[in-house]
C-alpha positions in Angstrom: 7.4 -16.6 -9.4 9.7 -15.5 -6.8 7.7 -16.5 -3.6 6.0 -19.6 -5.0 5.8 -22.2 -2.1 5.5 -19.4 0.4 2.5 -20.0 2.7 1.1 -17.1 4.4 -1.8 -16.6 6.8 -3.5 -13.2 6.8 -5.9 -12.1 9.3 -8.1 -9.6 7.6 -8.2 -6.1 8.7 -8.3 -2.7 7.0 -6.1 -1.5 4.2 -2.5 -1.9 5.5 -2.9 -5.7 6.2 -4.6 -6.8 3.1 -2.2 -4.6 1.1 0.9 -6.4 2.8 -0.8 -9.8 1.8 -1.4 -8.9 -1.7 2.3 -7.9 -2.1 3.3 -11.5 -1.0 0.5 -13.1 -3.2 1.3 -10.9 -6.4 4.9 -12.5 -6.4 3.7 -15.9 -5.9 2.9 -16.7 -2.3 -0.4 -18.7 -1.3 -2.1 -16.3 0.9 -5.0 -17.8 3.0 -7.4 -15.0 4.6 -9.1 -15.6 8.2 -12.2 -13.5 7.8 -15.2 -12.7 9.8 -17.4 -13.0 6.8 -17.6 -15.4 3.8 -17.9 -12.4 1.4 -16.1 -9.1 2.2 -16.7 -6.6 -0.4 -14.7 -3.8 1.5 -11.5 -5.9 1.2 -10.6 -4.7 -2.4 -7.1 -6.3 -2.1 -8.1 -9.9 -1.6 -7.5 -10.9 -5.3 -5.4 -14.1 -5.6 -6.0 -15.1 -2.0 -7.9 -18.0 -0.5 -10.5 -17.2 2.1 -11.9 -19.0 5.0 -14.3 -17.2 7.4 -14.4 -18.3 11.0 -16.0 -17.5 14.1 -13.0 -17.1 16.5 -15.2 -17.2 19.6 -15.6 -20.9 19.1 -12.8 -23.1 20.1 -13.0 -25.2 17.1 -12.3 -22.4 14.9 -9.3 -21.3 16.8 -8.1 -24.9 16.5 -8.7 -24.7 12.7 -6.3 -21.5 12.9 -3.6 -23.4 15.0 -3.8 -26.1 12.4 -2.9 -23.7 9.8 -0.2 -22.0 11.7 1.7 -25.4 12.0 1.9 -25.4 8.1 2.4 -21.7 7.5 5.6 -19.8 6.8 3.9 -16.4 7.7 1.1 -14.9 9.8 0.0 -11.4 9.3 -2.3 -9.9 12.0 -3.3 -6.4 12.2 -5.1 -6.2 15.6 -4.5 -4.1 18.8 -1.8 -5.6 21.3 -3.5 -8.5 23.2 -6.3 -9.5 20.9 -4.4 -12.6 19.5 -3.3 -13.3 22.9 -6.8 -13.8 24.3 -7.7 -15.9 21.5 -4.7 -18.1 22.2 -3.1 -17.2 19.0 -0.2 -15.1 20.4 3.3 -15.8 19.2 4.5 -17.3 22.4 1.7 -20.0 21.8 1.8 -20.4 18.0 5.7 -20.5 17.6 6.0 -23.1 20.3 4.3 -25.6 17.6 6.0 -23.7 14.6 9.2 -22.5 15.5 10.0 -21.5 12.1 7.1 -19.1 11.7 7.5 -15.5 10.8 4.7 -13.7 13.0 4.0 -10.2 11.5 2.1 -7.7 13.6 1.2 -4.7 11.9 -0.3 -1.9 14.1 -0.6 1.7 14.5 1.6 2.3 17.4 3.3 -0.9 17.9 3.2 -3.6 20.6 4.2 -1.2 23.6 4.4 2.3 24.6 1.9 4.7 26.2 -0.1 4.7 22.7 0.0 1.1 21.9 -3.6 0.4 22.9 -5.0 3.6 21.3 -7.2 3.5 18.0 -5.9 5.5 15.1 -5.9 5.9 11.4 -3.4 6.9 8.8 -3.7 10.5 9.3 -3.1 10.2 13.2 0.0 7.8 12.6 1.4 10.0 10.2 0.7 13.1 12.4 2.7 11.3 15.4 5.7 10.5 13.1 6.1 14.1 12.3 5.9 13.6 8.7 2.3 15.1 8.3 3.5 18.5 9.5 5.4 18.7 6.1 2.4 18.5 3.9 0.3 21.5 3.0 0.6 24.9 1.4 1.7 28.2 2.9 -0.6 29.4 6.0 -2.8 26.4 5.7 -3.6 23.5 7.8 -1.4 20.1 7.3 -3.0 18.2 4.6 -2.8 14.4 4.7 -1.9 12.9 1.4 -5.0 10.4 1.5 -3.8 7.3 3.4 -0.4 6.6 1.4 1.9 7.5 4.0 1.3 5.3 7.2 -1.2 2.7 5.8 0.4 1.7 2.7 3.9 3.1 2.3 4.9 3.0 6.0 2.5 0.1 6.8 1.9 -2.7 4.3 4.7 -2.2 2.3 7.4 -2.0 5.0 5.7 -4.8 6.8 6.1 -6.9 3.7 10.0 -6.0 3.6 10.3 -6.8 7.3 8.8 -10.2 6.5 11.1 -11.0 3.7 14.0 -9.8 5.7 12.8 -12.3 8.4 12.6 -15.1 5.9 15.9 -14.3 4.4 17.4 -14.7 8.0 15.5 -17.9 8.4 17.5 -19.5 5.7 20.7 -19.3 7.9 19.3 -19.7 11.5 16.4 -22.0 10.7 14.3 -20.0 13.4 11.3 -17.8 12.7 10.8 -14.5 14.8 8.4 -11.7 15.4 8.1 -8.8 13.2 6.6 -6.0 15.4 5.7 -3.1 12.8 4.2 0.2 13.6 2.8 2.3 11.1 4.0 5.5 13.1 7.6 4.0 12.9 7.1 3.1 9.1 5.8 6.5 8.2 8.8 8.0 9.9 11.3 5.8 8.3 9.6 6.4 4.8 10.3 10.0 5.8 14.0 9.5 6.6 15.2 12.0 3.8 13.1 14.7 5.3 14.4 14.1 8.6 18.1 13.9 7.5 17.9 16.7 5.0 16.5 19.3 7.4 20.0 21.3 7.4 20.2 21.4 3.6 19.2 24.9 2.1 16.0 23.4 0.6 14.2 23.6 4.2 14.5 25.9 7.2 11.4 27.9 6.4 7.7 27.3 7.5 5.6 24.9 5.7 4.6 25.7 2.1 7.7 28.1 1.8 10.3 25.5 0.9 11.8 24.1 -2.3 9.7 20.9 -2.3 6.4 21.8 -0.6 5.0 24.3 -3.1 7.4 27.1 -1.7 9.1 27.4 -5.4 7.3 28.6 -8.6 9.2 26.0 -10.5 8.1 23.3 -8.3 4.3 23.3 -8.2 1.0 22.4 -10.1 -0.9 25.0 -12.2 -4.3 24.9 -13.3 -4.8 24.9 -17.2 -7.6 26.5 -19.5 -9.7 23.4 -19.5 -9.6 23.2 -15.8 -7.0 20.4 -15.5 -3.4 20.7 -14.2 0.3 20.5 -15.1 3.0 19.5 -13.0 6.3 21.5 -12.8 9.5 20.0 -11.1 12.2 22.4 -13.1 14.7 22.3 -10.2 17.8 22.1 -12.0 19.0 25.4 -14.1 19.0 23.6 -17.5 15.5 22.3 -16.8 14.3 25.8 -15.7 15.6 27.4 -18.9 13.6 25.0 -20.9 10.4 25.6 -18.8 11.1 29.5 -19.4 11.2 28.8 -23.2 8.1 26.7 -23.1 6.3 29.2 -21.4 7.5 31.9 -23.8 9.4 33.9 -21.1 12.8 35.4 -21.3 15.4 33.3 -19.6 16.9 36.2 -17.6 14.7 38.5 -15.8 14.8 39.8 -12.2 11.1 39.3 -11.7 11.8 35.6 -11.2 13.5 36.4 -7.6 10.0 37.1 -6.3 8.2 33.9 -5.8 4.9 35.1 -5.2 4.8 37.3 -8.3 6.5 34.4 -10.3 3.6 32.1 -9.4 0.9 34.5 -10.3 2.7 35.0 -13.7 2.8 31.3 -14.3 -0.5 30.9 -13.1 -1.7 33.4 -15.9 0.3 31.9 -18.5 -0.8 28.2 -17.9 -4.5 29.4 -17.9 -4.1 30.4 -21.6 -3.9 27.0 -22.9 -5.4 23.4 -22.2 -3.7 20.7 -20.6 -3.1 18.8 -23.9 -1.8 22.1 -25.6 0.8 22.4 -22.7 1.6 18.7 -22.8 2.3 19.1 -26.7 4.4 22.2 -26.1 6.6 20.2 -23.4 6.6 17.0 -25.0 10.2 17.4 -26.4 11.5 19.7 -23.9 13.4 18.3 -20.9 11.8 21.0 -18.6 10.4 18.4 -16.1 6.8 19.6 -17.0 4.2 16.6 -17.3 0.3 16.6 -17.1 -1.4 15.6 -14.0 -3.5 12.6 -15.1 -6.7 11.3 -13.7 -6.8 7.5 -12.6 -8.6 6.6 -15.9 -6.2 8.7 -18.0 -3.2 7.2 -16.4 -4.3 3.8 -17.6 -4.1 4.7 -21.1 -1.1 6.9 -21.2 1.3 5.6 -23.7 4.3 5.1 -21.2 2.1 3.1 -18.8 0.8 1.1 -21.8 4.3 0.3 -23.0 5.5 -0.7 -19.5 2.2 -2.5 -18.7 1.8 -0.4 -15.7 -1.8 -1.3 -15.4 -3.5 -4.7 -16.3 -7.0 -5.8 -16.7 -7.7 -8.6 -14.5 -11.2 -9.4 -14.8 -12.0 -12.3 -17.1 -15.8 -11.7 -17.0 -17.3 -9.0 -19.3 -16.8 -5.9 -17.1 -13.3 -4.9 -17.1 -11.3 -3.8 -14.1 -8.0 -2.1 -14.6 -5.4 -2.1 -11.8 -1.8 -1.4 -11.2 0.5 -4.2 -12.1 3.0 -5.6 -9.6 6.2 -3.7 -9.1 9.2 -3.9 -9.4 9.6 -6.1 -12.3 11.7 -9.1 -12.2 13.7 -10.4 -15.1 13.4 -14.2 -14.4 10.4 -14.8 -12.0 8.1 -11.8 -12.6 5.0 -11.2 -10.4 1.7 -11.8 -11.5 -1.3 -9.7 -10.3 -3.8 -12.2 -8.7 -7.1 -13.1 -10.4 -10.1 -11.5 -9.2 -12.3 -13.6 -6.9 -15.6 -13.2 -8.3 -16.4 -16.8 -9.5 -14.4 -18.4 -6.8 -16.2 -21.6 -5.4 -16.0 -20.7 -1.6 -17.0 -24.2 -0.4 -14.4 -25.9 -2.5 -11.8 -23.3 -1.3 -12.6 -24.5 2.2 -12.4 -28.2 1.3 -8.9 -27.4 -0.2 -7.7 -25.8 2.9 -9.2 -28.5 5.2 -7.3 -31.0 3.1 -4.0 -29.4 3.7 -4.5 -29.6 7.6 -6.0 -32.9 7.8 -9.7 -32.3 8.3 -12.1 -34.1 6.3 -14.5 -32.5 3.8 -17.2 -33.9 5.6 -16.4 -31.7 8.8 -17.5 -28.6 6.9 -21.1 -29.3 7.2 -20.8 -30.2 11.0 -18.6 -27.1 11.6 -21.1 -24.8 9.6 -24.0 -26.1 11.6 -22.1 -25.5 14.6 -21.5 -21.9 13.7 -17.5 -22.3 13.4 -17.2 -21.9 9.7 -19.2 -19.1 8.0 -20.6 -19.5 4.7 -23.1 -17.8 2.4 -25.3 -20.6 2.3 -25.6 -24.1 3.6 -22.9 -26.3 2.0 -23.9 -29.3 -0.2 -21.2 -32.0 0.1 
């Protein structure tokens, strides 16, 4: 695996940080989570990672973290500016002991600026980036595309890219560095094409009236007879002609110049057949028309099955289908981590302690002192 041998320390937070750690783990890194609780069911991205739950209010817990940092390649922390410094775990302290450490700070607004200390979520970061203003239909409020833009694409994914870039540079300099990643900046960067294309003819109108934001009748979704939907993206003339043929419409008609009327026409036609019927009609037409699949349907689609887009990761009787790692590497493919249902938490802590020079017998003492948090008292 491409990142085999890489040791990552992840301070558990909300979705962006765990996603960043998951990407590294899927491609082979050994990721150790520092959590506040021994069993965190809210973190659904912890598969393939190791966990040690510590009470960081205890000096001995902080010392355990410092020991882990000395032997780690990467640290990922998702807290507001100043939190790690108050714990004595800021980059100035930690990187003195491990100058090669890549110290990744994944926050909403970054480490400085007037908003740096403010709380926020994906919708707020997307809003401040300017990207949120683009999402939504005509005469409607901006609609956040769930939390994909800032949390995942602009957050965890770009943070992982920054970490890998810093690791590559370390091969030349031998030095670590701080990766200061703001989800506002990440969302804006993911939206680079939108910012750079504003002078192109596809933009220039209010939200919901442009080519790619549901302002065109040939780039939208349409409801079908069975209450499902088809996606239409027939931008180029050759695809548009195939779309009209599939809908049973004449290719040359002045009515298509009126977007509003044409949308109404398309809506009426799509409502005459089920989604599966339309899928069959367009199956062999290059019209850029495909069904809008629900999550469980996407897992079963022939294209996704052939490409192993989804994998069943649970070894127990109850199945859990999840997306497989992407992109696919020819020699060192990634492997989505095993689910952590049956992980022996105490044994995991023992393994971690062995790596940093602690004795297994220390676990019981630290448990009794409230330094290490475990579901039950360990039997060693």
